[in-house]
Structures are given as structure tokens and as C-alpha cells.
TIROKE-179622 format. One record per residue (C-alpha): residue number from 0; x, y, z. Coordinates in pm, 1 decimal, always signed. Layout:
BEGIN
+-----+----------+----------+----------+
! seq !     east !    north !       up !
+-----+----------+----------+----------+
! NUM !        X !        Y !        Z !
...
+-----+----------+----------+----------+
//
This chain:
BEGIN
+-----+----------+----------+----------+
! seq !     east !    north !       up !
+-----+----------+----------+----------+
!   0 !   +670.4 !    -27.6 !   +842.4 !
!   1 !   +544.6 !   +130.7 !  +1165.3 !
!   2 !   +185.2 !    +11.2 !  +1154.3 !
!   3 !   +214.8 !   -203.9 !  +1462.9 !
!   4 !    -50.5 !   -290.5 !  +1721.9 !
!   5 !    -16.5 !   -244.7 !  +2091.5 !
!   6 !    +78.7 !   -535.3 !  +2313.5 !
!   7 !   -204.2 !   -793.7 !  +2297.3 !
!   8 !   -454.3 !   -814.2 !  +2575.6 !
!   9 !   -576.9 !  -1133.2 !  +2734.2 !
!  10 !   -917.9 !  -1135.3 !  +2568.2 !
!  11 !  -1055.4 !  -1260.5 !  +2237.4 !
!  12 !   -855.8 !  -1447.5 !  +1973.6 !
!  13 !   -538.4 !  -1274.6 !  +2090.5 !
!  14 !   -598.2 !  -1411.1 !  +2439.7 !
!  15 !   -629.9 !  -1764.1 !  +2300.3 !
!  16 !   -295.4 !  -1723.1 !  +2125.0 !
!  17 !   -127.2 !  -1603.6 !  +2443.7 !
!  18 !   -267.1 !  -1899.6 !  +2638.1 !
!  19 !   -141.9 !  -2139.5 !  +2369.7 !
!  20 !   +206.3 !  -1983.8 !  +2375.5 !
!  21 !   +226.9 !  -1992.7 !  +2754.3 !
!  22 !   +118.2 !  -2357.7 !  +2761.9 !
!  23 !   +371.4 !  -2458.7 !  +2495.1 !
!  24 !   +652.7 !  -2275.4 !  +2677.0 !
!  25 !   +568.6 !  -2460.4 !  +2999.6 !
!  26 !   +563.9 !  -2794.5 !  +2815.6 !
!  27 !   +896.8 !  -2717.4 !  +2647.1 !
!  28 !  +1053.7 !  -2637.7 !  +2985.1 !
!  29 !   +929.1 !  -2968.7 !  +3125.7 !
!  30 !  +1088.9 !  -3146.4 !  +2828.6 !
!  31 !  +1414.0 !  -2961.5 !  +2899.7 !
!  32 !  +1395.1 !  -3064.2 !  +3264.4 !
!  33 !  +1358.9 !  -3431.6 !  +3173.4 !
!  34 !  +1636.5 !  -3413.4 !  +2914.5 !
!  35 !  +1407.3 !  -3504.5 !  +2623.5 !
!  36 !  +1560.3 !  -3291.8 !  +2349.3 !
!  37 !  +1336.9 !  -3439.5 !  +2075.9 !
!  38 !  +1034.2 !  -3326.0 !  +2275.5 !
!  39 !  +1183.1 !  -2976.8 !  +2315.7 !
!  40 !  +1241.6 !  -2951.4 !  +1940.5 !
!  41 !   +880.1 !  -3046.9 !  +1868.8 !
!  42 !   +751.5 !  -2786.6 !  +2114.7 !
!  43 !   +974.7 !  -2516.7 !  +1965.0 !
!  44 !   +839.5 !  -2596.3 !  +1620.8 !
!  45 !   +484.2 !  -2560.3 !  +1753.5 !
!  46 !   +578.5 !  -2229.2 !  +1917.8 !
!  47 !   +724.6 !  -2089.6 !  +1596.6 !
!  48 !   +434.9 !  -2204.3 !  +1380.1 !
!  49 !   +193.3 !  -2041.6 !  +1627.8 !
!  50 !   +384.7 !  -1714.0 !  +1601.2 !
!  51 !   +493.5 !  -1721.2 !  +1966.8 !
!  52 !   +843.8 !  -1600.7 !  +1872.2 !
!  53 !   +703.4 !  -1277.7 !  +1725.9 !
!  54 !   +717.6 !  -1003.3 !  +1987.8 !
!  55 !   +497.8 !   -774.5 !  +1775.7 !
!  56 !   +218.0 !  -1030.6 !  +1791.3 !
!  57 !   +245.1 !  -1176.7 !  +2141.9 !
!  58 !   +457.4 !   -935.1 !  +2342.5 !
!  59 !   +821.3 !   -921.8 !  +2445.1 !
!  60 !   +790.1 !  -1145.5 !  +2751.7 !
!  61 !   +658.9 !  -1449.1 !  +2560.9 !
!  62 !   +893.8 !  -1398.1 !  +2264.6 !
!  63 !  +1190.2 !  -1386.9 !  +2505.9 !
!  64 !  +1066.2 !  -1708.0 !  +2665.9 !
!  65 !  +1083.7 !  -1881.9 !  +2328.4 !
!  66 !  +1437.3 !  -1750.8 !  +2270.2 !
!  67 !  +1549.9 !  -1878.0 !  +2610.7 !
!  68 !  +1428.0 !  -2229.6 !  +2530.6 !
!  69 !  +1601.4 !  -2221.3 !  +2190.8 !
!  70 !  +1924.5 !  -2105.8 !  +2355.5 !
!  71 !  +1910.8 !  -2381.0 !  +2617.5 !
!  72 !  +1840.7 !  -2649.8 !  +2357.0 !
!  73 !  +2126.3 !  -2522.5 !  +2138.5 !
!  74 !  +2370.9 !  -2544.8 !  +2429.1 !
!  75 !  +2266.7 !  -2903.2 !  +2511.1 !
!  76 !  +2264.0 !  -3038.7 !  +2153.3 !
!  77 !  +2533.9 !  -3244.8 !  +1983.1 !
!  78 !  +2632.6 !  -3195.7 !  +1618.7 !
!  79 !  +2361.8 !  -3424.3 !  +1479.8 !
!  80 !  +2092.9 !  -3254.1 !  +1688.7 !
!  81 !  +2216.0 !  -2912.6 !  +1575.1 !
!  82 !  +2149.5 !  -3021.7 !  +1215.0 !
!  83 !  +1793.1 !  -3114.7 !  +1311.6 !
!  84 !  +1743.9 !  -2776.1 !  +1476.6 !
!  85 !  +1874.8 !  -2590.5 !  +1172.4 !
!  86 !  +1655.2 !  -2787.6 !   +931.0 !
!  87 !  +1345.9 !  -2734.0 !  +1146.1 !
!  88 !  +1396.2 !  -2358.2 !  +1165.6 !
!  89 !  +1463.0 !  -2328.6 !   +793.6 !
!  90 !  +1145.4 !  -2526.9 !   +715.0 !
!  91 !   +933.4 !  -2302.8 !   +939.1 !
!  92 !  +1049.0 !  -1991.6 !   +752.0 !
!  93 !  +1232.0 !  -1828.2 !  +1043.1 !
!  94 !  +1528.8 !  -1604.2 !   +956.9 !
!  95 !  +1888.9 !  -1696.5 !  +1026.9 !
!  96 !  +1936.5 !  -1370.1 !  +1211.7 !
!  97 !  +1652.7 !  -1454.4 !  +1453.9 !
!  98 !  +1802.7 !  -1798.1 !  +1526.3 !
!  99 !  +2151.2 !  -1653.8 !  +1563.6 !
! 100 !  +2030.6 !  -1404.2 !  +1824.8 !
! 101 !  +1822.5 !  -1665.3 !  +2006.4 !
! 102 !  +2108.4 !  -1917.0 !  +2016.8 !
! 103 !  +2365.5 !  -1645.2 !  +2104.3 !
! 104 !  +2599.5 !  -1777.5 !  +1837.0 !
! 105 !  +2825.8 !  -1583.3 !  +1596.8 !
! 106 !  +2726.1 !  -1562.3 !  +1231.4 !
! 107 !  +3047.3 !  -1735.0 !  +1119.4 !
! 108 !  +2984.0 !  -2033.4 !  +1348.5 !
! 109 !  +2622.7 !  -2065.2 !  +1234.5 !
! 110 !  +2735.0 !  -2060.7 !   +870.4 !
! 111 !  +2991.5 !  -2335.4 !   +941.7 !
! 112 !  +2719.7 !  -2548.3 !  +1103.6 !
! 113 !  +2494.6 !  -2500.8 !   +802.0 !
! 114 !  +2776.5 !  -2597.8 !   +566.8 !
! 115 !  +2861.0 !  -2909.7 !   +772.4 !
! 116 !  +2494.0 !  -3011.0 !   +779.4 !
! 117 !  +2460.1 !  -2957.3 !   +402.9 !
! 118 !  +2182.8 !  -2698.5 !   +448.7 !
! 119 !  +2147.8 !  -2408.1 !   +206.1 !
! 120 !  +1968.9 !  -2130.3 !   +389.9 !
! 121 !  +1962.1 !  -1786.9 !   +233.6 !
! 122 !  +1850.4 !  -1490.3 !   +437.0 !
! 123 !  +1527.1 !  -1333.2 !   +323.9 !
! 124 !  +1327.0 !  -1044.6 !   +450.6 !
! 125 !  +1013.5 !  -1136.9 !   +641.6 !
! 126 !   +887.2 !   -782.3 !   +697.1 !
! 127 !   +606.3 !   -828.2 !   +446.4 !
! 128 !   +486.8 !  -1145.5 !   +611.8 !
! 129 !   +501.1 !   -973.1 !   +951.9 !
! 130 !   +292.8 !   -681.7 !   +823.3 !
! 131 !    +43.9 !   -921.3 !   +665.4 !
! 132 !    +22.0 !  -1116.1 !   +992.0 !
! 133 !    -34.6 !   -799.6 !  +1194.9 !
! 134 !   -303.4 !   -673.9 !   +958.9 !
! 135 !   -476.5 !  -1009.7 !   +998.0 !
! 136 !   -472.8 !   -969.5 !  +1375.5 !
! 137 !   -613.6 !   -618.8 !  +1346.4 !
! 138 !   -900.2 !   -734.7 !  +1128.4 !
! 139 !   -970.5 !  -1026.2 !  +1361.1 !
! 140 !   -939.0 !   -854.8 !  +1698.1 !
! 141 !  -1015.4 !   -487.6 !  +1634.2 !
! 142 !  -1250.8 !   -506.3 !  +1333.8 !
! 143 !  -1016.1 !   -285.6 !  +1132.8 !
! 144 !  -1087.7 !   -275.6 !   +760.0 !
! 145 !  -1042.8 !    -50.1 !   +457.4 !
! 146 !  -1374.7 !   +123.8 !   +522.5 !
! 147 !  -1256.8 !   +238.4 !   +865.4 !
! 148 !   -930.7 !   +353.4 !   +710.1 !
! 149 !  -1126.3 !   +551.4 !   +449.9 !
! 150 !  -1359.7 !   +711.8 !   +704.4 !
! 151 !  -1066.0 !   +811.5 !   +924.2 !
! 152 !   -892.8 !   +966.4 !   +624.2 !
! 153 !  -1206.3 !  +1157.5 !   +521.1 !
! 154 !  -1260.8 !  +1283.8 !   +873.8 !
! 155 !   -903.1 !  +1411.5 !   +886.3 !
! 156 !   -933.8 !  +1606.4 !   +558.8 !
! 157 !  -1274.0 !  +1754.6 !   +646.3 !
! 158 !  -1511.6 !  +1539.3 !   +441.6 !
! 159 !  -1830.6 !  +1439.4 !   +625.3 !
! 160 !  -1908.1 !  +1083.5 !   +512.2 !
! 161 !  -2247.0 !  +1070.2 !   +687.8 !
! 162 !  -2372.4 !  +1389.5 !   +520.1 !
! 163 !  -2271.8 !  +1252.5 !   +180.6 !
! 164 !  -2452.0 !   +924.8 !   +250.2 !
! 165 !  -2772.0 !  +1114.9 !   +327.7 !
! 166 !  -2761.7 !  +1231.5 !    -33.8 !
! 167 !  -2706.2 !   +879.1 !   -163.5 !
! 168 !  -2331.1 !   +917.4 !   -212.5 !
! 169 !  -2101.2 !   +642.2 !    -82.9 !
! 170 !  -1761.8 !   +810.9 !    -28.7 !
! 171 !  -1565.6 !   +493.7 !    +49.6 !
! 172 !  -1651.2 !   +271.6 !   -247.3 !
! 173 !  -1313.3 !   +354.9 !   -405.8 !
! 174 !  -1121.0 !   +130.7 !   -165.0 !
! 175 !  -1277.3 !   -186.7 !   -304.8 !
! 176 !  -1200.6 !   -131.1 !   -672.6 !
! 177 !   -993.0 !   -420.6 !   -802.3 !
! 178 !   -676.3 !   -403.0 !  -1006.7 !
! 179 !   -721.8 !   -327.3 !  -1377.1 !
! 180 !   -429.6 !   -339.3 !  -1620.3 !
! 181 !   -555.5 !    -57.4 !  -1844.2 !
! 182 !   -626.0 !   +169.6 !  -1545.0 !
! 183 !   -274.9 !   +106.5 !  -1415.4 !
! 184 !   -138.3 !   +195.4 !  -1758.9 !
! 185 !   -282.8 !   +541.6 !  -1692.6 !
! 186 !   -100.9 !   +556.0 !  -1358.0 !
! 187 !   +220.1 !   +449.5 !  -1536.7 !
! 188 !   +174.2 !   +735.6 !  -1782.8 !
! 189 !   +140.1 !   +992.5 !  -1503.6 !
! 190 !   +277.4 !   +963.8 !  -1149.5 !
! 191 !   +466.0 !   +635.0 !  -1167.0 !
! 192 !   +847.2 !   +650.7 !  -1156.4 !
! 193 !  +1041.0 !   +364.0 !  -1316.9 !
! 194 !  +1418.9 !   +323.3 !  -1278.0 !
! 195 !  +1639.7 !    +44.7 !  -1412.9 !
! 196 !  +1838.9 !   -122.9 !  -1134.3 !
! 197 !  +2141.1 !   -351.0 !  -1162.2 !
! 198 !  +2180.8 !   -585.4 !   -867.3 !
! 199 !  +2497.5 !   -777.9 !   -799.0 !
! 200 !  +2505.9 !  -1147.5 !   -893.1 !
! 201 !  +2201.6 !  -1121.2 !  -1122.9 !
! 202 !  +2403.4 !  -1180.0 !  -1444.6 !
! 203 !  +2210.1 !  -1034.4 !  -1736.6 !
! 204 !  +1872.6 !  -1012.8 !  -1566.6 !
! 205 !  +1743.4 !   -655.1 !  -1556.4 !
! 206 !  +1534.9 !   -524.5 !  -1271.3 !
! 207 !  +1341.8 !   -203.7 !  -1226.8 !
! 208 !  +1241.9 !     -1.7 !   -925.5 !
! 209 !   +879.8 !   +110.2 !   -951.8 !
! 210 !   +772.5 !   +385.9 !   -713.6 !
! 211 !   +492.5 !   +625.6 !   -625.3 !
! 212 !   +589.9 !   +915.9 !   -401.5 !
! 213 !   +389.6 !  +1200.6 !   -251.2 !
! 214 !   +359.9 !  +1462.2 !    +20.6 !
! 215 !    -14.8 !  +1470.7 !    -38.4 !
! 216 !   -250.3 !  +1343.6 !   +231.4 !
! 217 !   -490.5 !  +1142.5 !    +15.2 !
! 218 !   -222.8 !  +1000.2 !   -214.6 !
! 219 !    -35.0 !   +860.0 !    +86.2 !
! 220 !   -321.2 !   +611.8 !   +126.4 !
! 221 !   -422.7 !   +578.4 !   -240.3 !
! 222 !    -70.7 !   +503.0 !   -369.2 !
! 223 !    -26.4 !   +229.3 !   -110.6 !
! 224 !   -346.3 !    +57.4 !   -225.9 !
! 225 !   -249.9 !    +91.9 !   -592.5 !
! 226 !    +91.3 !    -72.5 !   -562.0 !
! 227 !    -39.3 !   -326.4 !   -313.6 !
! 228 !   -268.4 !   -456.2 !   -590.1 !
! 229 !    +47.0 !   -577.9 !   -764.7 !
! 230 !   +292.6 !   -653.0 !   -485.4 !
! 231 !   +326.6 !   -551.6 !   -121.8 !
! 232 !   +546.4 !   -240.4 !   -144.6 !
! 233 !   +832.8 !   -112.0 !    +66.6 !
! 234 !   +803.6 !   +232.6 !   +220.9 !
! 235 !  +1050.0 !   +521.3 !   +242.7 !
! 236 !   +991.0 !   +836.6 !   +447.1 !
! 237 !  +1214.6 !  +1136.7 !   +384.1 !
! 238 !  +1233.6 !  +1515.7 !   +401.2 !
! 239 !  +1115.2 !  +1691.0 !    +85.9 !
! 240 !  +1123.8 !  +2060.5 !     -3.1 !
! 241 !  +1114.2 !  +2310.5 !   +284.8 !
! 242 !  +1104.0 !  +2038.3 !   +546.3 !
! 243 !   +787.8 !  +1869.9 !   +417.2 !
! 244 !   +781.6 !  +1497.5 !   +489.5 !
! 245 !   +729.8 !  +1278.1 !   +182.3 !
! 246 !   +621.9 !   +914.7 !   +162.3 !
! 247 !   +736.4 !   +686.1 !   -117.3 !
! 248 !   +615.1 !   +332.9 !   -189.8 !
! 249 !   +830.0 !   +113.6 !   -412.6 !
! 250 !   +871.8 !   -239.4 !   -540.8 !
! 251 !  +1144.9 !   -421.2 !   -732.4 !
! 252 !  +1056.4 !   -645.1 !  -1023.1 !
! 253 !  +1211.0 !   -793.4 !  -1335.6 !
! 254 !  +1188.6 !   -577.7 !  -1645.5 !
! 255 !  +1048.3 !   -861.1 !  -1854.5 !
! 256 !   +764.6 !   -909.5 !  -1604.1 !
! 257 !   +657.7 !   -544.9 !  -1602.7 !
! 258 !   +434.0 !   -437.1 !  -1889.2 !
! 259 !   +473.9 !    -62.5 !  -1840.6 !
! 260 !   +852.3 !    -16.7 !  -1849.6 !
! 261 !   +890.5 !    +74.3 !  -2219.3 !
! 262 !   +731.5 !   +415.7 !  -2281.0 !
! 263 !   +748.7 !   +390.1 !  -2660.1 !
! 264 !   +560.5 !    +63.5 !  -2640.2 !
! 265 !   +310.5 !   +227.0 !  -2406.3 !
! 266 !   +226.6 !   +491.2 !  -2668.0 !
! 267 !   +147.7 !   +217.4 !  -2918.5 !
! 268 !    -61.5 !    +31.8 !  -2660.8 !
! 269 !   -258.4 !   +349.6 !  -2585.8 !
! 270 !   -334.2 !   +410.7 !  -2952.6 !
! 271 !   -443.0 !    +48.2 !  -2998.5 !
! 272 !   -693.1 !    +52.2 !  -2711.3 !
! 273 !  -1049.7 !    -50.9 !  -2777.2 !
! 274 !  -1300.8 !   +232.7 !  -2721.4 !
! 275 !  -1447.7 !    +56.0 !  -2414.3 !
! 276 !  -1103.0 !    +49.9 !  -2248.9 !
! 277 !  -1022.6 !   +417.9 !  -2302.8 !
! 278 !  -1220.6 !   +541.0 !  -1994.3 !
! 279 !  -1015.1 !   +310.8 !  -1768.3 !
! 280 !   -691.2 !   +456.9 !  -1906.3 !
! 281 !   -810.8 !   +814.9 !  -1862.7 !
! 282 !   -930.1 !   +744.3 !  -1507.7 !
! 283 !   -578.1 !   +624.9 !  -1419.9 !
! 284 !   -418.5 !   +932.7 !  -1574.9 !
! 285 !   -658.1 !  +1166.1 !  -1394.3 !
! 286 !   -598.8 !   +991.0 !  -1061.1 !
! 287 !   -229.1 !  +1051.0 !  -1127.2 !
! 288 !   -165.9 !  +1387.9 !  -1293.9 !
! 289 !   -522.5 !  +1497.3 !  -1359.9 !
! 290 !   -774.1 !  +1745.7 !  -1226.0 !
! 291 !  -1153.7 !  +1749.8 !  -1206.6 !
! 292 !  -1298.6 !  +2091.5 !  -1125.7 !
! 293 !  -1609.7 !  +2300.8 !  -1144.6 !
! 294 !  -1579.8 !  +2668.9 !  -1236.1 !
! 295 !  -1851.8 !  +2845.8 !  -1035.9 !
! 296 !  -1798.4 !  +3172.5 !  -1223.0 !
! 297 !  -1936.1 !  +3034.3 !  -1549.5 !
! 298 !  -2096.6 !  +2707.9 !  -1424.6 !
! 299 !  -1851.6 !  +2499.0 !  -1625.9 !
! 300 !  -1705.9 !  +2158.0 !  -1539.7 !
! 301 !  -1365.9 !  +2076.2 !  -1681.4 !
! 302 !  -1106.3 !  +1800.3 !  -1674.2 !
! 303 !   -733.4 !  +1855.7 !  -1722.9 !
! 304 !   -429.0 !  +1628.4 !  -1750.5 !
! 305 !    -83.6 !  +1787.3 !  -1724.7 !
! 306 !   +265.4 !  +1697.6 !  -1840.2 !
! 307 !   +599.3 !  +1876.5 !  -1848.2 !
! 308 !   +664.6 !  +2019.3 !  -2194.2 !
! 309 !  +1021.1 !  +1895.2 !  -2244.2 !
! 310 !   +984.0 !  +1541.7 !  -2106.2 !
! 311 !   +871.2 !  +1206.4 !  -2240.1 !
! 312 !   +527.1 !  +1240.0 !  -2083.6 !
! 313 !   +437.9 !  +1517.1 !  -2328.4 !
! 314 !   +389.6 !  +1270.4 !  -2615.1 !
! 315 !   +119.8 !  +1090.8 !  -2419.5 !
! 316 !   -107.0 !  +1393.9 !  -2431.7 !
! 317 !   -116.0 !  +1368.9 !  -2811.9 !
! 318 !   -190.5 !   +996.7 !  -2787.3 !
! 319 !   -462.2 !  +1065.9 !  -2530.7 !
! 320 !   -623.6 !  +1330.3 !  -2750.0 !
! 321 !   -628.4 !  +1077.1 !  -3031.1 !
! 322 !   -803.3 !   +808.1 !  -2825.3 !
! 323 !  -1057.1 !  +1059.3 !  -2690.4 !
! 324 !  -1170.2 !  +1113.3 !  -3046.5 !
! 325 !  -1266.3 !   +743.5 !  -3053.8 !
! 326 !  -1526.5 !   +833.1 !  -2788.5 !
! 327 !  -1648.3 !  +1139.7 !  -2974.4 !
! 328 !  -1500.8 !  +1371.3 !  -2710.5 !
! 329 !  -1326.5 !  +1692.5 !  -2812.3 !
! 330 !  -1023.7 !  +1818.0 !  -2619.3 !
! 331 !   -763.8 !  +2091.5 !  -2647.9 !
! 332 !   -394.2 !  +2098.7 !  -2557.5 !
! 333 !   -250.1 !  +2421.1 !  -2414.1 !
! 334 !   +121.1 !  +2484.9 !  -2373.6 !
! 335 !   +333.4 !  +2722.6 !  -2167.8 !
! 336 !   +710.8 !  +2759.2 !  -2163.0 !
! 337 !   +743.5 !  +2477.2 !  -1910.5 !
! 338 !   +442.4 !  +2246.3 !  -1935.7 !
! 339 !   +146.8 !  +2125.5 !  -2140.2 !
! 340 !   -212.6 !  +2054.4 !  -2042.8 !
! 341 !   -494.4 !  +1866.3 !  -2213.7 !
! 342 !   -839.0 !  +2002.6 !  -2126.3 !
! 343 !  -1194.7 !  +1879.0 !  -2174.4 !
! 344 !  -1477.8 !  +2115.4 !  -2076.1 !
! 345 !  -1851.6 !  +2176.0 !  -2073.8 !
! 346 !  -2067.2 !  +1900.8 !  -2229.7 !
! 347 !  -1758.4 !  +1708.9 !  -2339.8 !
! 348 !  -1648.7 !  +1702.8 !  -1974.6 !
! 349 !  -1990.7 !  +1574.8 !  -1865.1 !
! 350 !  -1974.9 !  +1300.1 !  -2126.4 !
! 351 !  -1624.0 !  +1201.6 !  -2016.3 !
! 352 !  -1716.1 !  +1207.9 !  -1645.8 !
! 353 !  -1998.9 !   +959.7 !  -1705.9 !
! 354 !  -1751.2 !   +723.2 !  -1870.5 !
! 355 !  -1464.4 !   +747.9 !  -1620.8 !
! 356 !  -1647.3 !   +787.4 !  -1288.7 !
! 357 !  -1683.8 !   +408.7 !  -1226.0 !
! 358 !  -1306.2 !   +366.4 !  -1259.6 !
! 359 !  -1176.4 !   +665.9 !  -1060.7 !
! 360 !  -1004.1 !   +568.5 !   -735.3 !
! 361 !   -884.6 !   +902.1 !   -596.1 !
! 362 !  -1155.4 !   +967.8 !   -333.1 !
! 363 !  -1181.5 !  +1344.1 !   -386.5 !
! 364 !  -1169.6 !  +1330.5 !   -766.6 !
! 365 !  -1426.9 !  +1051.3 !   -764.9 !
! 366 !  -1645.7 !  +1252.9 !   -526.0 !
! 367 !  -1623.1 !  +1562.3 !   -747.3 !
! 368 !  -1721.8 !  +1358.3 !  -1051.9 !
! 369 !  -2028.4 !  +1225.1 !   -868.1 !
! 370 !  -2134.1 !  +1569.7 !   -747.4 !
! 371 !  -2091.8 !  +1738.0 !  -1087.2 !
! 372 !  -2301.2 !  +1467.8 !  -1254.0 !
! 373 !  -2569.1 !  +1489.7 !   -983.7 !
! 374 !  -2590.2 !  +1867.7 !  -1030.6 !
! 375 !  -2607.6 !  +1831.6 !  -1408.4 !
! 376 !  -2884.0 !  +1569.0 !  -1380.3 !
! 377 !  -3087.3 !  +1778.1 !  -1134.0 !
! 378 !  -3046.0 !  +1535.9 !   -841.0 !
! 379 !  -2911.3 !  +1812.5 !   -614.1 !
! 380 !  -2964.4 !  +2188.6 !   -625.2 !
! 381 !  -2699.7 !  +2458.3 !   -650.7 !
! 382 !  -2682.1 !  +2525.8 !   -276.2 !
! 383 !  -2637.6 !  +2157.4 !   -189.4 !
! 384 !  -2375.4 !  +2119.9 !   -460.3 !
! 385 !  -2188.2 !  +2424.2 !   -329.9 !
! 386 !  -2191.6 !  +2285.5 !    +25.5 !
! 387 !  -2078.8 !  +1932.6 !    -66.4 !
! 388 !  -1828.3 !  +2036.2 !   -332.8 !
! 389 !  -1669.9 !  +2275.1 !    -83.2 !
! 390 !  -1555.9 !  +1976.8 !   +124.8 !
! 391 !  -1333.1 !  +1866.3 !   -165.3 !
! 392 !  -1155.7 !  +2199.8 !   -214.1 !
! 393 !   -788.4 !  +2247.8 !   -132.8 !
! 394 !   -729.8 !  +2562.9 !    +69.5 !
! 395 !   -396.4 !  +2718.8 !   +179.9 !
! 396 !    -83.7 !  +2530.2 !   +294.5 !
! 397 !   -238.5 !  +2462.3 !   +636.2 !
! 398 !   -518.5 !  +2256.4 !   +476.4 !
! 399 !   -485.3 !  +1896.4 !   +601.5 !
! 400 !   -537.1 !  +1780.6 !   +241.6 !
! 401 !   -194.0 !  +1923.7 !   +157.8 !
! 402 !   +151.6 !  +1809.4 !   +266.6 !
! 403 !    +33.5 !  +1581.6 !   +546.7 !
! 404 !   +123.1 !  +1242.3 !   +402.1 !
! 405 !   +293.6 !  +1112.4 !   +715.4 !
! 406 !    +20.8 !  +1255.3 !   +940.8 !
! 407 !   -253.3 !  +1070.1 !   +760.3 !
! 408 !    -61.1 !   +742.5 !   +785.8 !
! 409 !    -38.5 !   +792.8 !  +1161.2 !
! 410 !   -415.5 !   +846.7 !  +1176.0 !
! 411 !   -553.9 !   +613.1 !   +909.2 !
! 412 !   -312.4 !   +324.9 !   +969.9 !
! 413 !   -461.7 !    +15.9 !  +1134.7 !
! 414 !   -313.0 !    +94.6 !  +1476.1 !
! 415 !   -532.5 !   +406.5 !  +1494.6 !
! 416 !   -830.9 !   +184.5 !  +1564.6 !
! 417 !   -682.8 !    -25.4 !  +1843.9 !
! 418 !   -727.5 !   +219.8 !  +2127.9 !
! 419 !  -1052.6 !   +400.9 !  +2052.5 !
! 420 !   -903.8 !   +749.7 !  +2064.3 !
! 421 !  -1116.8 !  +1008.4 !  +1888.9 !
! 422 !   -961.1 !  +1233.1 !  +1627.4 !
! 423 !   -951.6 !  +1608.2 !  +1656.4 !
+-----+----------+----------+----------+
//
């Protein structure tokens, strides 16, 4: 991922870390000078555990200093000492590739040393731990948090958070909603893509690739938070139609550990839901493939959930209509040659909005639900509603709410808040 902070400054907690790293490097060099290789090894372990080898966290100069000490110790060590070095680095969670570059040794030689020392050390990716570490630094040193991310996102798409708060509306409460299995079932029934993957050397174990992809500005942030509730996702950035940049988040997991892989089973689970769980499911589906709108021409709120007509998702609309009846809510399904759409309108829409609003996580859909209910309950007048609702509308292709997924990551990512630049 590219959400990386600038080189640390000398102040605050980051400054303390730099001072610690510099002191440990000096002590390690003294140990090298006196020929005390055991002392050097101890100092290197302290350096690694303090993160002093990580150039993203402490800067290139200090990270290179750690590598130089490792290289010097490697050159001076006999076979028994090499085994100690290898075991120490494995235990600290460092990667083989980092050690190989630091020691300036070929991969084949390093593998022979590991074999001779009887050490099994499989390479593993540490990108997730690096990202987690960096986010921790950003929270600690720059006071970055999800609220700042939300406010930056809203500012970019033209939603005035302070105006909304003056009317008693908190526009950033969606970022703190916890993971709910039934809600995520709704996401699985709508936007989620699930593909069976066969990895080499996994025998009969089946894995799936679970992904959420978008070119949409808001979804670029929302989808990350959704998948992150389950497992820290990978990210893929690629060109979509007509040169639009798309962002995809994905995770790999075992089929038997994923409760939403079998669509036939999902239909049965939907139909078996308790009435109190149905709003969570519908909120997930609306956040995925749904719409909440207000028709100003006839003063009518309506909710719609879409599916392609000739695909497996179509059957879920029938199941959804069935569970809505458990709540006493009437809906209709309309079909065209290519797709199908379930709609709930007027008083049925108001009733459904009251039920699903606490579970909606899409910031604009959640905001629309709040505004429609406030208008219906007489808490705001028509002019105020028109003004506030207008901030949620999608305009033409130049609207920052559309097709700006990568732009919003550049602005709402943690690094946006490390230099104090104002957005325009």
C-alpha cells in the first residue's frame, strides 16, 4: 500500500525512537570495535525489535546503519555464530529477504546455512504488519483517526460536516459501526465477488478470493473498512473502462471458514432470519447494490435494490421480498430485459428507513435516510431538507463523488494529515 508517512522528525514519540535507534547503533559499533560479537548480536536484536531496521518508520539513514552492522557481523562470524544470527532474526519476525540484502549473501547460500543449522524459515509477507505499524505511528504522532479520514472524504465530495452538525446530524458516526455477520451477509448478496482459488501444495484444501472493487469515491473508503473488519485486505489498482482508475480490496481465506461462499445456502439463511435481524441484512444490501432517494416531484421517498436479471443474484430479490413481509413492509419487483429491481416506497419506505438507518454504513445513504426521516417527522422544513439533501446528490461525470476512487485515497489516507496541507 502507498499510505506511508514522511520521514520522521526529531520531535515527539518519533524523536524518542530515533534517539533510541541512534544510541543502539553507536553501542553496536563499539561492540564491533572490541570484537564482542555476542554484544553485537544483542544490540542488533534490540534494534530490530525497536523497528530501527524499518526505513519507512525511522528513515533511510538509520535503516542503512542497521544493515551495515548486520553485514559486518555476518562477515566476522563463524558457522556456529551464523546459526545464532539466523535463529535470532527468525524469532524477531524479520524476513529472509531483508537479512539476505543486509548480509549481502546469495539466496542459495543463505538457504544452505539454514539447512545446516536445522532452521525452518519460510518467507512470509510483512506488508500488513508494516501498514499496521505505520498507522499506529500516525495515530500517535499526528493524531490521525477515522473521524479525520471521514471529514476529509466529506470535504472532498462537497458535504459540509459542520452545517450538518448544527442540525444535530453526526455525519461520521458510520466509521465506528462494528462488524455484524447478518449485515455482511447483505454485502455478500450484493457487491461482494467470490472466486474459488487453487493454490499449489495445498492438497485438497479449497481457498476463495473475496473482493470488493469500485471506481466510486465513497466506496473506496467504505469497502476498505468493511473487509478490514474481517481481515486486513490487499489492494489492487488498475485501469477500468475509458481510463477510469479502479480500486479493488481482496483477501484469501479457506472456503470452510467463510460463511458466505455458498449462494444456495445463503438463500436459505436469508429466509430463516429472525424478524429483528432482517433490517441488518437489508442495510448491507442497500449499502452494496441499493439506493435511497427522495422524489421531489411527488414528495415520495423510495428504496430500491437491483440485480441483473439473468444472474444468480436475481433469486435473492424474491427471498428479500419474502423476509420484508415478516416486517409488514410491502415491496414490488420490476423487471426489464436486462435487470430486476425491488422497490419500497412512500410509508413503507419510511417504515423501512426507521428500521435500517442504525445499520447503514454508506455515509451518503445513511445521511439521506436521516434527512428523509427528519423531514417526515417535522424536525426540518422543506427548504432545509432541500439544501442538505442536495449535498448528497450525484451530478455529472465531473462530480468528485463519481469515478475518483484513487483520488480520495490520496486525500483521505493517513498521510494526508501529516503535513497540514489544506484541500481545495
